[in-house]
DRENDO-1510 file (C-alpha; in Angstrom, 1 decimal, always signed):
<recs>
REC; n; res; u; v; w
REC; 1; MET; -23.2; +90.6; +89.9 .
REC; 2; VAL; -23.4; +89.2; +86.2 .
REC; 3; PRO; -20.3; +87.6; +85.0 .
REC; 4; ARG; -18.8; +89.3; +82.0 .
REC; 5; THR; -18.6; +87.3; +78.8 .
REC; 6; SER; -15.2; +86.7; +77.1 .
REC; 7; GLY; -14.2; +88.7; +74.1 .
REC; 8; CYS; -14.6; +85.6; +71.9 .
REC; 9; ALA; -18.1; +84.8; +72.9 .
REC; 10; ARG; -19.1; +88.4; +72.6 .
REC; 11; GLU; -17.9; +88.4; +69.1 .
REC; 12; LEU; -19.5; +85.0; +68.2 .
REC; 13; TRP; -22.9; +86.5; +69.4 .
REC; 14; HIS; -22.3; +89.6; +67.5 .
REC; 15; ILE; -21.7; +87.6; +64.3 .
REC; 16; THR; -24.6; +85.1; +64.8 .
REC; 17; LYS; -27.1; +87.4; +66.4 .
REC; 18; ALA; -28.7; +88.6; +63.1 .
REC; 19; PHE; -29.1; +84.9; +61.9 .
REC; 20; PHE; -30.8; +83.8; +65.1 .
REC; 21; LYS; -33.2; +86.9; +65.0 .
REC; 22; SER; -34.0; +86.9; +61.4 .
REC; 23; GLU; -36.9; +85.0; +59.6 .
REC; 24; ARG; -34.7; +82.0; +59.4 .
REC; 25; ARG; -34.4; +81.7; +63.2 .
REC; 26; VAL; -36.4; +78.4; +63.3 .
REC; 27; ARG; -33.9; +76.8; +60.8 .
REC; 28; ALA; -31.1; +78.2; +62.7 .
REC; 29; ARG; -32.2; +76.8; +66.0 .
REC; 30; GLY; -32.9; +73.4; +64.3 .
REC; 31; LEU; -29.4; +73.3; +62.9 .
REC; 32; LEU; -27.8; +74.4; +66.2 .
REC; 33; THR; -29.9; +71.6; +67.8 .
REC; 34; LEU; -28.7; +69.2; +65.2 .
REC; 35; LEU; -25.2; +70.0; +65.8 .
REC; 36; LEU; -25.4; +69.7; +69.5 .
REC; 37; MET; -27.0; +66.2; +69.1 .
REC; 38; LEU; -24.4; +65.0; +66.6 .
REC; 39; SER; -21.7; +66.2; +68.9 .
REC; 40; LEU; -23.3; +64.4; +71.9 .
REC; 41; ALA; -23.5; +61.2; +69.6 .
REC; 42; PHE; -19.9; +61.5; +68.7 .
REC; 43; VAL; -18.8; +61.8; +72.4 .
REC; 44; GLY; -21.0; +58.8; +73.2 .
REC; 45; VAL; -19.3; +56.7; +70.3 .
REC; 46; THR; -15.8; +57.9; +71.5 .
REC; 47; VAL; -16.6; +56.8; +75.2 .
REC; 48; LEU; -17.7; +53.4; +73.8 .
REC; 49; MET; -14.7; +52.9; +71.7 .
REC; 50; SER; -12.6; +53.8; +74.7 .
REC; 51; TYR; -14.2; +50.9; +76.7 .
REC; 52; VAL; -13.7; +48.6; +73.8 .
REC; 53; GLY; -10.0; +49.4; +73.5 .
REC; 54; ARG; -9.7; +48.9; +77.5 .
REC; 55; ASP; -11.2; +45.6; +77.3 .
REC; 56; LEU; -9.1; +44.4; +74.4 .
REC; 57; ILE; -5.8; +45.7; +75.7 .
REC; 58; THR; -6.6; +44.2; +79.2 .
REC; 59; ALA; -7.2; +40.8; +77.5 .
REC; 60; ILE; -4.0; +41.0; +75.6 .
REC; 61; GLU; -1.9; +42.1; +78.5 .
REC; 62; LYS; -3.4; +39.1; +80.7 .
REC; 63; LYS; -2.9; +36.8; +77.6 .
REC; 64; ASP; -6.4; +35.6; +78.1 .
REC; 65; ILE; -7.7; +34.4; +74.9 .
REC; 66; HIS; -11.2; +33.8; +76.0 .
REC; 67; ALA; -11.6; +37.4; +77.5 .
REC; 68; TYR; -10.3; +38.6; +74.1 .
REC; 69; TRP; -12.7; +37.0; +72.0 .
REC; 70; SER; -15.5; +37.5; +74.5 .
REC; 71; SER; -14.8; +41.2; +74.3 .
REC; 72; ILE; -14.7; +41.3; +70.5 .
REC; 73; GLY; -18.1; +39.5; +70.6 .
REC; 74; ARG; -19.6; +41.7; +73.2 .
REC; 75; HIS; -18.7; +44.9; +71.5 .
REC; 76; ARG; -19.5; +43.7; +67.9 .
REC; 77; VAL; -21.9; +45.8; +65.9 .
REC; 78; GLU; -24.0; +43.7; +63.7 .
REC; 79; PRO; -26.0; +45.1; +60.7 .
REC; 80; GLN; -29.6; +45.1; +61.2 .
REC; 81; PRO; -31.7; +43.6; +58.4 .
REC; 82; ARG; -33.9; +46.1; +56.7 .
REC; 83; LEU; -37.5; +45.0; +56.2 .
REC; 84; LEU; -39.0; +45.8; +52.8 .
REC; 85; PRO; -42.6; +47.1; +52.8 .
REC; 86; GLN; -43.8; +43.7; +51.5 .
REC; 87; GLN; -42.3; +41.8; +54.3 .
REC; 88; LEU; -44.2; +43.7; +57.0 .
</recs>
């Protein structure tokens, strides 16, 4: 037995079907893939930020200055130096 799709999903497919079956389908699939990858990256950053917040709040609650600064240092994002072609 095949599950029935909801009205919203059916309507979305009806709207986008022509785009995904046209001569631009390769671009459409690429853009959809890009959208999914950016969405996953956003979720990953959100999860990382929740860990950072948890560690910081835990250190503050325990009044542990060493854990606080250790947490800041552990989760710090340092800019990566860019190598110019003549430096390679």
